[in-house]
C-alpha positions as MATLAB code, in Angstrom:
seq = 'MTQISYLNGAFVPHNQAMIHIDDRGLQFSDAVYEVVAFFNGKPLDMDSHLNRLDRSMGELSIKFPGEGPDFKRIIDELIGQNKITCGIIYIQITRGVAPRNHVFPPSNTQPTVIATARPFDLETISERLKTGVSVTLTPENRWARPDIKSTSLLGNILAKEEAKRAGAYEAWFVDEAGLITEGTASNAAIISGDGKLITRKPDGAILSGITRAALLGVAKGVITGIEERGFSREELGKAKEAFLTSTTSFVMPVIKAGDNIIGNGCPGSVTKALQLAYFSHIKKQTGFEGFK';
ca = [
       0.000    0.000    0.000;
       1.233    3.492   -0.881;
       2.070    5.637    2.133;
       0.187    8.940    2.083;
       1.592   12.113    3.624;
       0.397   15.692    3.951;
       2.227   18.669    2.496;
       0.899   22.217    2.373;
      -2.784   21.461    1.973;
      -2.562   18.260   -0.066;
      -2.463   14.548    0.696;
       0.152   13.025   -1.587;
       2.120    9.766   -1.999;
       4.972    9.914    0.476;
       7.677    9.561   -2.191;
       6.242   12.568   -4.046;
       6.196   14.916   -1.035;
       9.038   17.377   -1.602;
      10.008   20.745   -0.137;
      11.888   23.667   -1.662;
      15.661   23.805   -1.289;
      15.312   27.231    0.374;
      12.889   26.043    3.029;
      14.078   27.449    6.353;
      13.439   24.131    8.073;
      16.143   22.645    5.844;
      18.479   25.651    5.867;
      18.294   26.578    9.576;
      16.222   23.971   11.463;
      13.841   26.917   11.738;
      10.887   24.692   12.549;
       8.837   23.055   15.257;
       7.250   19.630   15.407;
       4.865   17.421   17.334;
       4.244   13.671   17.604;
       0.762   12.333   18.354;
       0.110    8.665   19.125;
      -3.093    6.944   18.075;
      -4.702    3.638   19.012;
      -7.686    2.004   17.329;
      -7.460    4.902   14.904;
      -8.113    7.416   17.708;
      -5.539   10.090   18.669;
      -4.332   10.139   22.278;
      -4.158   13.445   24.181;
      -4.558   15.307   20.884;
      -5.607   18.643   22.374;
      -2.570   18.680   24.666;
      -0.248   17.975   21.741;
      -1.810   20.651   19.540;
      -1.673   23.177   22.381;
       2.041   22.455   22.796;
       2.550   22.795   19.044;
       0.846   26.180   19.173;
       3.072   27.227   22.077;
       6.241   26.148   20.228;
       5.179   28.196   17.197;
       4.484   31.164   19.430;
       7.873   30.974   21.134;
       9.574   31.095   17.714;
       7.123   33.659   16.255;
       6.083   31.315   13.441;
       2.682   32.513   12.247;
       0.266   31.704    9.471;
      -0.617   34.851    7.464;
      -4.242   33.729    7.424;
      -6.143   30.857    8.977;
      -3.942   27.895    9.866;
      -4.532   24.254    8.938;
      -7.164   22.108   10.640;
      -4.739   19.713   12.286;
      -7.450   17.512   13.742;
      -8.820   16.879   10.253;
      -5.316   16.266    8.891;
      -4.606   13.720   11.611;
      -7.884   11.885   11.028;
      -7.334   11.861    7.255;
      -3.794   10.502    7.549;
      -4.917    7.714    9.867;
      -7.752    6.791    7.528;
      -5.888    7.044    4.231;
      -2.926    5.024    5.523;
      -5.215    2.412    7.102;
      -3.083    2.245   10.261;
      -4.687    1.104   13.506;
      -1.983    2.063   16.007;
       0.892    4.418   15.328;
       2.081    8.002   15.348;
       1.410   11.176   13.409;
       4.455   13.409   12.934;
       3.738   17.100   12.259;
       6.379   19.670   11.317;
       5.905   23.372   10.649;
       8.746   25.436    9.234;
       8.959   29.202    8.815;
       8.558   28.629    5.079;
      10.506   29.254    1.894;
      12.652   32.379    1.516;
      16.119   33.315    0.230;
      18.698   32.199    2.802;
      19.094   34.944    5.392;
      19.389   34.694    9.170;
      16.721   37.331    9.781;
      13.050   36.370    9.548;
      11.461   36.555    6.087;
       8.485   38.885    5.410;
       5.485   38.321    7.654;
       3.361   37.133    4.724;
       5.671   34.131    4.160;
       3.580   30.967    4.296;
       4.872   28.335    6.733;
       5.510   24.867    5.343;
       3.342   22.171    6.922;
       4.342   18.505    6.782;
       2.575   15.536    8.369;
       3.246   11.805    8.105;
       1.866    8.615    9.635;
       3.595    5.375   10.539;
       2.631    2.313   12.574;
       3.920    1.309   15.984;
       6.027   -1.821   16.336;
       3.914   -2.900   19.299;
       5.615   -6.276   19.652;
       9.052   -4.719   20.211;
       7.689   -1.964   22.445;
       5.728   -4.460   24.563;
       8.844   -6.573   25.096;
      10.863   -3.548   26.248;
       8.061   -2.504   28.582;
       8.364   -5.896   30.270;
      12.160   -6.191   30.426;
      13.246   -2.565   30.825;
      16.020   -0.626   29.106;
      19.349    1.005   29.879;
      20.328    4.659   29.488;
      23.649    6.439   29.245;
      24.434    9.672   31.096;
      25.887   12.528   29.087;
      26.715   16.193   29.785;
      23.978   18.634   28.768;
      25.099   20.135   25.454;
      21.888   21.457   23.899;
      20.723   25.007   23.326;
      19.097   26.779   26.253;
      15.469   26.372   25.096;
      14.674   22.638   25.190;
      11.183   23.642   26.359;
      10.458   24.455   22.695;
       9.810   21.380   20.569;
      12.139   22.553   17.833;
      13.705   20.474   15.068;
      17.129   21.786   16.195;
      18.082   18.398   17.618;
      21.773   17.957   16.851;
      22.736   17.589   20.532;
      19.988   14.998   20.964;
      21.119   13.102   17.869;
      24.758   12.930   19.002;
      23.763   11.724   22.471;
      21.344    9.143   21.058;
      24.002    7.780   18.713;
      26.447    7.546   21.613;
      23.831    5.616   23.577;
      23.214    3.244   20.669;
      26.938    2.531   20.335;
      27.015    1.748   24.064;
      24.146   -0.703   23.647;
      21.675    1.564   25.462;
      18.152    2.570   24.537;
      18.318    6.237   25.516;
      20.648    8.941   26.835;
      19.838   11.172   29.804;
      21.395   14.628   29.973;
      23.140   15.875   33.129;
      23.388   19.630   33.724;
      26.284   21.579   35.237;
      24.812   21.153   38.726;
      24.946   17.387   38.360;
      21.169   17.044   37.981;
      19.412   14.921   35.389;
      17.393   17.074   32.986;
      15.731   14.678   30.518;
      16.441   12.223   27.727;
      17.077   12.878   24.060;
      13.420   12.051   23.358;
      11.918   11.401   26.769;
      11.378   12.713   30.291;
      13.197   11.075   33.205;
      11.891    9.927   36.599;
      12.925    7.843   39.599;
      11.245    6.172   42.548;
      13.288    7.150   45.587;
      14.220    4.918   48.497;
      11.252    6.220   50.488;
       8.859    5.550   47.616;
       8.452    9.029   46.129;
       8.133    9.692   42.416;
      10.702   12.359   41.501;
      10.807   14.011   38.100;
      12.100   17.371   37.007;
       9.633   20.244   36.927;
       9.093   21.798   33.480;
      11.317   24.740   34.369;
      12.670   25.636   30.946;
      15.428   23.025   31.144;
      13.171   20.267   29.790;
      10.316   19.779   27.388;
       6.941   19.669   29.079;
       6.125   16.090   28.108;
       2.525   15.178   27.309;
       2.996   11.584   28.471;
       4.736   12.880   31.602;
       1.781   15.134   32.412;
      -0.778   12.407   31.734;
       1.134    9.973   33.927;
       1.360   12.424   36.822;
      -2.387   12.848   36.541;
      -3.081    9.126   36.943;
      -0.165    8.469   39.297;
      -1.979   10.039   42.232;
      -4.052    6.884   42.493;
      -0.903    4.747   42.616;
       1.654    6.680   44.641;
       1.268    9.200   47.454;
       4.468   11.210   47.151;
       5.305   13.158   43.981;
       8.142   15.683   43.864;
       8.715   17.796   40.770;
      12.386   18.673   41.064;
      15.715   17.725   39.638;
      17.473   14.643   40.963;
      21.215   14.059   41.083;
      23.348   11.259   39.698;
      23.810   10.127   43.294;
      20.050    9.954   43.865;
      19.693    8.062   40.607;
      22.266    5.532   41.760;
      20.371    4.978   45.021;
      16.898    4.916   43.465;
      14.637    1.895   43.925;
      13.314    2.274   40.390;
      13.626    4.527   37.372;
      11.661    5.033   34.202;
      11.259    7.313   31.223;
       8.142    8.641   29.546;
       7.390    9.660   25.980;
       4.735    9.422   23.293;
       6.486    6.448   21.689;
       7.876    4.713   24.790;
       4.920    5.252   27.148;
       6.154    4.387   30.684;
       9.412    2.557   30.034;
      11.313    0.970   32.954;
      14.990    1.918   33.219;
      17.029   -0.873   34.785;
      20.513    0.575   34.254;
      21.734    4.190   34.115;
      25.362    4.711   33.228;
      27.313    2.245   35.369;
      24.531    1.925   37.954;
      22.127   -0.990   38.113;
      18.772    0.405   39.250;
      17.199   -1.545   42.126;
      17.541   -5.262   41.452;
      18.066   -4.756   37.725;
      14.443   -5.532   36.827;
      11.343   -3.339   36.342;
      10.009   -2.463   39.796;
       6.549   -2.894   41.237;
       5.778    0.834   41.335;
       6.784    1.320   37.707;
       4.592   -1.639   36.729;
       1.658   -0.110   38.600;
       2.260    3.220   36.869;
       2.329    1.427   33.519;
      -1.078   -0.094   34.222;
      -2.459    3.288   35.247;
      -1.186    4.821   32.008;
      -2.540    1.940   29.920;
      -5.932    2.617   31.520;
      -5.544    6.240   30.395;
      -4.979    5.010   26.827;
      -7.966    2.672   27.038;
     -10.242    5.398   28.386;
      -9.564    7.667   25.406;
      -9.190    5.126   22.600;
     -10.611    1.802   23.773;
      -7.263    0.119   23.097;
      -6.600   -2.910   25.298;
      -3.434   -4.231   23.675;
      -1.280   -3.595   26.745;
      -1.789   -5.877   29.730;
];
């Protein structure tokens, strides 16, 4: 079956979707993006994702000269035309096409809008959710606005490649104060020795994760103590459990961080309970029961 993508108002075969060589997303990474998961053909937390997309555009002053696209319709159309049951929609908005110049182009420049759909590999994800993953720890080397979901991801890419070469699933960044910020494509959390869930507050040093926020909402029925603050490498080493959250990894147990084995080296009971709470969140919105 031919993959269908969206480009600037049209649904086209994926291999025919092309952008101009002077697009500022290509020339400068002058673009923002969003990733929305869907199950049973129904988007998860769509309003939260679109609100964050709108915020990212606002922070970079990317504006549509007139009325912007109907992203909800685009998402529904892509799911339907690609006949995918469970997967992700990727949306990217660039500042548009203009002669290469560091300053913004004229205000009537039309942003470029790209959207694609692809299926989840649920079998692989489900196995990782059961066994857990490892992460590397790397010095924070990104620009100072990771709260914007920008396509400027070179620091993330380098850290992720380093993690892959080390046989790890993800890399967690460590700031100058020795505190964990977040992963290359995920938020980070631990369960402390006294049973508290600790995860960094969205303070400008991390992206305000949609999965993170949804999990904290349902976690109150699972765990009594939640602290939104940074945690150190030392706290990570002493943690009972650790996990990461993201649109594509859900609530993923972390069983090793750097040289430290977390807990007994297996997904912990609290993380498993949080997984079930999050899976109930998915089921409530989409009816999907594929995770047990």
